[in-house]
C-alpha positions as CSV (number, residue, x, y, z in Angstrom):
1,H,90.2,88.8,123.6
2,L,90.9,89.8,120.0
3,H,91.0,93.5,120.9
4,L,93.4,92.8,123.8
5,D,95.7,90.9,121.6
6,F,95.5,93.6,119.0
7,I,96.4,96.5,121.3
8,K,99.1,94.4,123.0
9,N,100.8,93.7,119.7
10,H,100.0,96.8,117.6
11,R,99.2,99.6,120.0
12,R,101.7,99.0,122.7
13,G,101.6,102.6,124.1
14,T,97.9,102.5,124.4
15,Y,98.0,99.1,126.1
16,T,100.7,100.2,128.6
17,T,98.8,103.4,129.4
18,L,95.5,101.7,130.0
19,L,97.2,99.0,132.0
20,T,99.1,101.4,134.3
21,E,96.1,103.7,134.8
22,G,93.9,100.7,135.7
23,R,91.6,101.3,132.8
24,L,92.3,98.3,130.6
25,N,89.2,96.3,131.7
26,E,86.9,99.3,131.4
27,H,88.3,99.9,127.9
28,L,87.8,96.3,126.8
29,H,84.3,96.2,128.2
30,N,83.4,99.4,126.3
31,I,84.8,98.0,123.1
32,D,82.8,94.7,123.6
33,E,79.6,96.7,124.2
34,Q,80.2,98.8,121.1
35,A,80.9,95.7,119.0
36,H,77.7,93.9,120.1
37,E,75.6,97.0,119.5
38,Q,77.1,97.4,116.0
39,I,76.6,93.8,115.2
40,D,73.0,93.9,116.2
41,L,72.4,97.0,114.1
42,H,74.1,95.5,111.1
43,I,72.2,92.3,111.4
44,T,68.9,94.2,111.6
45,Q,69.7,96.4,108.6
46,M,71.1,93.6,106.4
47,A,68.2,91.3,107.2
48,K,65.7,94.0,106.2
49,R,67.6,94.7,103.0
50,M,67.7,91.1,102.1
51,G,64.0,90.4,102.9
52,V,64.8,88.0,105.8
53,T,61.5,88.3,107.6
54,E,59.3,86.5,110.2
55,D,57.2,85.3,107.2
56,L,60.3,83.7,105.7
57,K,61.1,82.2,109.1
58,A,57.6,80.6,109.3
59,S,57.5,79.4,105.7
60,D,61.1,78.2,105.2
61,P,62.9,78.0,108.6
62,M,66.0,76.3,107.2
63,R,66.5,79.1,104.6
64,W,65.9,81.7,107.3
65,V,68.6,80.1,109.5
66,Q,71.0,79.9,106.6
67,M,70.5,83.5,105.7
68,M,70.7,84.8,109.3
69,N,73.9,82.8,109.8
70,N,75.4,84.4,106.7
71,I,74.2,87.9,107.8
72,K,75.6,87.4,111.3
73,A,79.0,86.3,110.0
74,A,79.2,89.3,107.6
75,A,78.1,91.7,110.4
76,E,80.8,90.3,112.7
77,E,83.5,90.7,110.1
78,I,82.4,94.3,109.4
79,V,82.4,95.2,113.1
80,M,85.8,93.5,113.7
81,K,87.3,95.9,111.1
82,E,85.3,99.0,112.3
83,V,85.4,98.7,116.1
84,V,87.9,96.1,117.3
85,Y,90.9,96.9,114.9
86,R,90.7,100.6,114.8
């Protein structure tokens, strides 16, 4: 819904074109897929760089959850800027 609000308010021409051509839902679906793929990629890369491993998960599950939550939030923020608000 964030991308829809964004294009309605900031990309009015794009929104109108997609709407009148019947491609708005397809466009939003594609953006959603791209965003999820990018989030997953960022999470994997960031976790690897930070040493968040299955060993950590087994030895200190609370620390693993905390780190993964932080990584996920950071990845989502990056993707919002890169994919959704472009």
